[in-house]
N, C-alpha and C positions, 0 to 999 in steps of 0.2 A: 566917680567911676568912668568919666569920659576923658581920662588922662591920655593925652596924645604923646607923652614922653616915651611910650613903649614903641612908637613907630620910629624906625631907624632908616638910614639910607639903603641898607640891604633889603628892607621890606619894600621901599619905594621903587627899587630897581626890578622887582618882580611884579607880577600882575595882581590886580585887585579883582576878585570874582564876586559878583552879585548873584545870589541864589534866590530865584523866584519860584514859588510853588503855591498852588491852591489845591485843596484835597479833592474837590469834585468839580465836574463841569458846571453844575448849577452855581457853585460859588464863583467860578470865573464869569458867569453871565450876570449874576446878581450883585456880588460883592466887588464891584468895579473900583471902589475907593481903596480897598485893601490892596488890590493889584497895582493901582497907580502908586501907592505909597512904596511898594516894593521896588518898582522901577525907578522911583525918585532916589533910591540909594546910590544911584550913579552920581548924583550931585554931591551926596555926602562923601563918597570916595574921593571925588575931585577936591572937596574941601579939606580932606585929610592929607592932600599932597600928591595924590596919584595923577599922572597925566591922563587925558581922555583916551589916548591910544593904548594905554596900559590897563584899561578897565574892561572887563568881560562880563557879559550877562548870561547866566545859565538858566534857561526857562524851559528845558525839555520835559520837565516833570509836571507840567500843568495838568490838573485833573487827576493826579495820582496821590493816594494816601501816603503819609510818611511813616506808617506803622512798621514797614519793613523796606528793604532795598529791592524787593522783587518788582521788576518793571520800571525801576527808576534809573534810567540810563544817565540822566543829568547828574544825579548824586554820585553814581559810579565814576563818571568822567571827572567830577570835582575831586573825589578822593584820590584818583590816580594822579592828577596834577599836583595835589598837595604832597603826595608821597614822593614825587619826582623833584620837589623843591622849586616848582615853577610859580607858586602862589605866595604873595606877601601877606594878604589879608582876605578873609572870607566874610562877607557882609550879608546879613539877612535881617528881616524885620524883627523876628524873634527866633530863638534857637529851635523852637518846635518846627520851624519850616525846614530845618536841616534833617532832623530825625526825631521820631517820637518813641523810640525804644533805646534803652541804654546800650545794647550790644552794638548797634550802628554808631551811636553817639560817641561812646568811649573809643571806638576804633578810629573815628575821625580825630578825636582829641589826641590820641597817641601819635598819629601821623603828624598832626600839626605841631605837637611838642618836639618831636624829633627833627623836624625840618624848619623850625623857627618861623612858624606861620601864625599870624594873629587871627582871632575870632572877634567879630564885631556884631552888635545888635543895636536896638534902639536905646539901650541903657549905657553902652560904653564899648570900650575896646579891651580885649583880654588876651593874655599870653598863656596858652595851655601849659607851657613849661614852668610857670610860676605856681607855687603851691596854692596861694590864696585864690588866684584866678582860676586854677583848675578846680579847686573846691567849689567855687561859686558856679562855674560852668556845669560841674557834676550835679549840683543841687537843681539847677535849671533843667537839666536833662531829665532828672528823676521826676520833677514836678510836671514836666511835659508829658512823660509817660503815664504818670498818675492821672493827669487831666484827661488824657485819651481814655483811660480805663473808666474814669468816673462818668464821662460823657456817654460811653458805650453802655455802661451799666444802667444809667438812667433811661436811655433810649430803649434798650432791650427789655428792661423791667416794665416800662410802660406798655411796650408792645405785647409782652407775655401776659401782663395783667388783663389787657383788653382781649387778647386771644382766648384767655381762660374763660371769659364770659361769652365767647362766641360772637364778639362784636367787631373784631378787627377785620376791616374790609380788604380782602386780597383778591387777586384775579381768580375768577370762577371759570370752570370749564363751560364750553358751549352747551346750551340747554338749561342753564341756571343764571339768574340775574339777581342783583341786590334790590331789596325793597326800600321803602322810605324809612321805616323804623330801624332802630339800632339792631344790627345783627340779623335783620330779616332777609331771608333768601327765598326766592320764588322760582317756580318753573317758568321757562321762557314763554312769553305770550304767543309766539308763532306756533300754530298747531303742527305745521310741517316739521319744524325742528323737534318738537316733542315726539312726533310720530316715529321718526326714523331712529331716534335714540331708544325709545321704548321697544321698537322692533328688534334692536340689537340684543337687549336684555331678554326679550321673549324667545329669541332663537338660540341663545347660548345653551340652555339646558338640553335641548334636543340635538344641537350640532356638536357640542362637547368640547370645542376649542375655539380660541379667538380666530385662528386661521380659517376654520370652517365657516364661522360667521362672516368673515371678510369675503370668502368665496361666494357665499350666499348673496351678499349685497351686490357683488359684481355680476352674478348670474341674473339677478332681478333688475339690474340696471339702475339701482338706487344710488343716490349721492349723499354725501355727508355735509352738514353745515359747518362753515368756517367763519369765525368772527375775527376779521383782520385787526381791528383796534380793540384789543382785549380790555383796555382801560375805559372804553366808552360803551356802556350797555345798550345805548341807542344806535350804535353803528350798524350799518347794513350787513346782513348775512350773505355770504358768498357760498355757493354750492359747488363742491369739488368732488373728484373721483375718490372713492374710499381707499385707504391704505391700511395695511396690517397694523402699523404703529398707531394710527388713530383709533382703530377698533380696539386694540389692546388697551390703550389709555382709557377709553370709555369704560371698558369692562372692569378695570382695576382702580378707578378713581373713587374714593369713598364718598365724595360729595354727592354722587348720584344715588347713594343709599341713604341720603338724609343726614349724614354725619358731618360735623364741623371738625376739621383737623388742622393742626399747626405743628410745625417742627418735625416733618417726616424725614428731613435730611439733616446732615451735620457737615460742617466744613472741617477738613483735616489738613494739616500741613505735613509735607514730606519733602525729601530731597530727591531730585531727579538724577539721571545718569551723569549730569554735568556738575552735580553738587549744588544746584540752585534750589532754593526753597520754593516749592510750588504749593498751591492750595487746590484741593479737590473736594467735590461734594459726594458724600456717601449716603445712600439710602438706608434708613434704619428699619428694623423690624417693627411690626405694629405695637408690640409691648413697650417700645422705647419712644414712641411719639410723645411730644411734650403735651399736646392737647388733643383729646379725642372725646367728642360729645355726640354720641349716637342720638338719633331722633331730634336733631337740632332744627331741621326744616323738612318740608315735603320732598320726597325723592321719587325716583323711578322704580325702586325696589326696596324691600325692607332690609334691615341690617343682617338678619340671619341668612337670608338668601345671598346677600353680598359675601358673607363669610364662606358659605358653601361654594360660591363661584370662585373665590380666591384659592380655596383648597383644591378645587378641580384644575384651575390654571396652573397651580404649583405642581400638581401631580403630572401634568402634561409635559413639564420640563424633564428632559432626559436626566435621570439621577446620576450623581457621581459614583465612582466605583465604591462598592460595599455600602451604599446609602440606600435607604428605603425609597420606594416610588416605582411606578410602572412606566412612566413616560407616555407621550402621545401615541395614539393608535396609528399604525402605519399600514401601507397597502399590501405588505407581504402576506404569503399564505400560511405563515406560522401562527396558528390561532392562539397559542398560549404565550405569545410574546408579552413580556412584562408580568405574567402571572406565574410562570414556572420557576421554581426554586430548587436548589440542590438539597437533597436529603442528608448530605454529609456536613456541609458547612453552612447551609441556610441562605446562601447568596443567590442573587438572580442568575438564571441560566441565560447564556448567550445563544443566539439563533444562527444556524447555518442552513444553507440550501444545497441540495445535492441533485444528481441526475443530469441528463443531457440538457434539459431546459431549465435547470435550477428550480424545479417546481416541487421538489420533495423536501419538506422541512425536517430539521433535526435540532436537538438541543444538547448543549455541553456546558460544563462548569469550567470557567477560565482559570479557576484556582486549582492547583494540584500539588503534587509532592514529587520528590526526587527518588527514582528507583534505578539503581545501577548507573547513577550519574545522568539520567535522562528524566525530563519532566513528564509526569503522567497526570492526566486530568482526573478529577474525582469521578466524573461520569460523562458518558456520551451516549445518546440514545436517539434512535429514529423517532420522528414525531407522528407517523401515521397511526400506529396502533394506540399510542397514548392519547392522541387527540380524539380518535374514534370513541374510546371509552369515556373520556370527559364529556364529549358532546352528547352521547347517549344518556348519561346521567343528568346532564343539564336539561335536555329536552323532557326527560321524565319529570324533573322537578318543576319545569315551566308549564306543564300540561294544564294544571288547574286554572292558571291565570291566562292561558293562551287566547281564549275567546275574546276577553275584554282587551287584551293587548293588541289583537288584530284591529278591532274597531278604534282603539285609541290611536293606532298608527295612521289609519285613514283620516280620522278627525284632525290629527296633527298635520297631515299633508294639506287638508283644506284650510286650516288656520294659517299655515305659512303662506298660502296663496292669497288669502284674505288680507293678511298684514301687508303684503307687497302691493296689492290692489289699492288698499286704503291710502298708502303713501303716494301712489301714482295719481290718485284722485286729488290729493293735496297739491301735488306737483302741477296738475292742470289748473287748479284754482290759483296757485301762485303765478303761473305763466299768464293766466287771464288777467290777473290784477296788474302785472307788469305791463302787459300790452295796453290795458286801459289807462294806466298812468302815462305811458309814452304817448298815447293818443291825446290825452288832455294837455300834456306839455306842448305837443305840436300845435294844437288848435289855439293855445293861449298865446303863442308868439305872434308878433307882427308879421304878416305875410310878406311885407316889403323887405324885411330883414332876412335876406336869403342866406347870409352867412350862418345864421343860427338855425333858420328853418330847414336847411338841407341836412344839417347834423341831426336835428330832432326827427326828421322824416326817416333817415337811415336807421335811427334807433327804434323807431316805431315798426319799420319793416322787419328788423331783426326780432323784435318782440313777437310780432305776428307769426313769424316762421317758427320760433320756439314754441308758441302756443299750438300751432298745427302739429308739430312733431310730438308734443306731449299728448295731445288728444288722440293721435293715431296710435301711439304706443299703448295708451290706456285701452283703446278699443281692441288692439291685438291681444293684450294680456287678459282682458275680460273674456275674449273668445276662447283663449287657451285654458281658462280656469277649469279644474275638474268639476264635473257635475255632481250634484248632491246624490248620495246613494239612495237607490230605491229599496223597498222592502225585500225584493228578490235578491238584490246585490248584497244587502246586509246578511241575508240568510246564507248566501254562498260564502261570504267571508267567515261567518260563524262556523260553517261546515269546514272551511279551510283550516280553522284553528284546531280541528281534530286530527289534522295531518301535518304536524309541525315538521316532521322529517322531510316532507316534500318541499315545504317553504324553505327549509334550511339548505337543501341541495339544489334549489332552483338556480338557473344561470343568472337570473337577475339579482340574486342575493350575493353581494360582494364579500370578499374576505374581511374587509373593514367593517361591514355590517355585522358579520358573525362575531368579530372581536368585541364590538360594542355590546352585543347581546350577552356574551359570556361575562363581561365585566359588570353587568347589572346585578348578577347574583354571586359571582365568585370573587374572592379576595386573593386567593393563592392556591396554587397546585404544587405541592411538595412531592418531588420524585426521588425515589431511592431504587437503585438498580442492583439486582441480585444476579450476577453473572453466572454463578455456579448452577442455579436453578432456572436460568433463562427466563426471568420474570422481573417485573418492576412493580414496586409498591407506590400507589398514589394516595396522597392525603389531601382532600379537597376541603378548603376552608371557605364556608359560605358567608355572605353578608349576614350579620346578626350573631355570628359565633358558632353556627352548626358545623359539624365535621363529618365527612364521608370518607371511607377507605375503599380503595379498589385495588385489584391485582390484575396486571396485564402481562400476557405472555410476550416475550421479546423474540420468539422464534420467527424468523422470516420465511414465509412460504415461497418456495422457489417457483418463479413463473415458468410456464411451459413455453419454450421458444420453438417456433415452428415457422418455416417459410410458407408463404401463401401458395395455394394450389395453382393459381394462374401462372405464377413464376415457374413452378415445377413443370407444368405442361409446356410452357414456352421453351424451357431448357431441353426437354426431350426432343422438340422439333429442331432446335438450333444445333444440337450435338451431332445430328446426322450430317450437317453441311460444314460446320465451322469448328476450329480448335477452341480451347478454353479461353485464350487471350482475346480472341475476336468476340466470343460470347460475352465476356465481361464488359467489353466496350459497348456492345449492343444494350445490355441490361442497364448500364449506367446512363446511356443516352436516353433511355425511356424513363429515367427517374426512379428506377427500382433500387431497393436496399435489402441487405441481409436481414435476418430475423432480429439482429441486435442493432439495426439501424446504421450499418456500415456500408460503404460502397463496395462494389464487386471487384475482385482481382482474379487472375488466372488460378491461383491456388485455392481461393474460396469457391470458385466455380467447380474446380476439381473435387474438393471436399463434398460439395453438394451432390455431384454426380455419383460419387462413391456411396454416399449415404442412401441414395434412392436407386442404386444399381442401374445407372444410365450409362450405356457404352460411350466410349470416347469417339471423336471424329476419325473416320478412315478416308484416305484419299479415294477419289472417284475411280472406278474400274471401267469406265466407259471407253469406247473406241476413240482413237486419236482424232478422227474426223468429226466428232461431235461432243467434245467435252464441255462442261459447264464451268466457266471461269469467272473470277471477279473482274471488275472493270479494268484494274491495273494490268492483270495478266492477259486479259483479252486484247487490250490495246497493244501490248508487246507482241502478241501472236499475230495481230492484223497489221502491225507496222504503222499505227497512228497514235495520236496523243489521246490520253484518257478523257480530256475535255471534249474531244470530238465524239466519242462514244456517249458521254453524258448528254451532249446536245442532241444526238440522234435518238437516244432513249426518250428525251423530253419531247422531241418532235414526232415520235411514233414511227420512225423509219424502221427501227429494229425492235424486237421484243426482248424484255429482260425479266428477271425473277428477283423478288425480295420477300423473304419468308415472313418478316415482321417489321414494323416501323423501326428505323434505326439500324437494321441489318444492312450489310453491303449489297449493292446490286450485282447480279450475276448474268452472264450472257452465254447461251449455248452456241458454240462455234460450229456451224454447219457449212456445207458447201455453198448454200445460197448466201450465207453471210459473207463468206470469203469472197464470193463473186462481186460483192458490192464495193470492194476496196481493190483498186487496180493501180498500176504504175502509169499506164497510158490510156487515155480515153479513146473509145472507138471513133472512127471518122464520122463527121457530121454532128457529133454531140457538142452542145454549146454550154457556155458558162451561164450562171443565173441571170446576169444583167441582160445578156442577149436573149435568153428565153423569155423574159418578161416583155421585151420589145416585140419579139416575133409573135407571141400569143396575145399581146395587148392586155395583159392582166397584171395584177400586183405580185410581188414576191411571195406574200402569204398564200395567195391562191395557187401559185405554182407548187409550193410545198404541200398544200393540201392534196393536190392532184397526184403528186408523187406518193404521198402517204396512202391514198386510196388505190394506187396501182394504175392510174390512168396514164401516167408518164413514167418512163424508165429513167433511172438515175444511178450514177456510180460516183465513188469518191476517189479522186486522183490523189495519191499519197506521196508523189515525188514530183520533182520539177519545180520551176519558179512559180507556177500558178496552180497551187494545190487547191482542192476543194471539189464542189459538186460539178458534175457534167450531166446535162439533161438532153435526152433524145426528144426533139420536137418533131412530130410526124407532119412535116410540111415540105412541099417541093422547093420552098424558098430558103431552106436551111443553108447556111453558109458554113463550109467546112472550117474546123478550128485550125 
């Protein structure tokens, strides 16, 4: 079988390729002799006549299985070189190194036969173009594939057999450890680890979702344990911030319910978008798990509770279209979200929000029919009347159990605080142990070895700081714990149970709380709308199978729209002095709105005046020497800038009128006002700077004296030096 007569000069002029492969990284590390034998094939190729320069080694596929070509770049490169006719011979220790499935193996043989390429192994040299050699190579490939199948069957059979007895040791989630006996699983010996995991399962029934439990952990400042080395049960536990994924994994892992499981997933092969075979893992439903042994070991909850939790978590997931389920409770004000169904098709109703603040709920069926070429919903109805009827019925049904429900809610609040406090006490104990261990390590080291002592001292200081933080946090939380109810407080709560409507409507009761309450008793609210009779038929399906029927009127009471009296009174006063456009600006600046919540315009002010018979503005009929003018018109009349009049109004030099905040300032133009604005100042009147020097006072003092009438002043409105001129009654006045 080692006939070298098949080797020709054409083969020797092409490359000899040595293909080296081990299936796993462990084989590379441990089976070093096999690896060495594969690399020694270089010597064999040289002995067959190939020059050293013409020998190539392909070892890119080390640690990759030969069951398929996926991930084997070395084999793909080899096949490409063979197809291009660049290879004279392919050498491997045995053909199973090249491929362990017939599809890849025969593809290589076809390429080698067409390009006159030889195949060699430890037994000999073969030419795939020759019938006998191809037959023998085909048998070797089939045996290689069968060998892989047999090895896998033996290995998987032994694993499944051991798993069926619950003795196969696999990685356990944090909080569980393997015992010494076969298949023995125990709770984690660390009380802090057990405490926080138990708290998660205690909080889930009341919180209702994995996200709510996660938020509770964050609110209480609790951390989750993490075992970095999952294969070593004695490895140190690291405490990390909780994540939603970690909480969800704890709530859904069956091992915490005392069940031993195996085969929850299955590997499937598929082609990706590039036509490459890929392997993916698919999670299987519970009825398809290979092994499920409830009650295998002690857990944090029983199996029935675990099943109920999974059903609740599954119901929290938003259902697909036309699929049953309510989805997780959300914060919107639509109380029947997830409960309301269409009376025509039976599907879940979608929620819409209306109104200026989107605070009015409504419901509609997204499935409809075509009418005159247009889509028409099965139904659409406002939610206020429907929700009021459902809530009234619900509160009436809840009344017998209301008293105990109130006390249970208080007890639940106390238990939640007690659970968090217990975990914080364990945190203090753990921090105290860590600090003690750091101290012992520091004291045990040689004081002269400062390189080690400094590091241990720093570690001790950090441990002491963590202990102080934990103790202070525990003290703060103990002080914030709700006090135990007194007899008087319990009596008050029992009395409150007789007034559920007040509790329901209380501002402290959120819409999410109301939805939780409704779902405790209701499974479905089926709604059928009768447009002709302006009513809706409600069918309430209660937990346990009971059914109630209600009839709700869909007539909407028209709200009485009326402008407030304060705005009307202000409009009466403003209409005497200002036109409608100015009044609209004043009302808008004061933040007032129409009865429909709109801003004011001139037309809306006019409509409001007509409705209340308020006369419109008439121009002033006063004499020309004393009209009341707005600032802009008064400035034009006096020949100065409007800013000057605004400044004089602010300083109190002249008097102004303003009917209401936001209204324009107005000035009555009298002869006295006109006399204050001149083109030329009288002789002896000085500017402000000279006045301050002559009087020996500040500018502000001069302005105050002018305002009180102790000094005379005019405003020069022309010339290069406009502004105030002041009459200083002193013989030392210097003429201007």
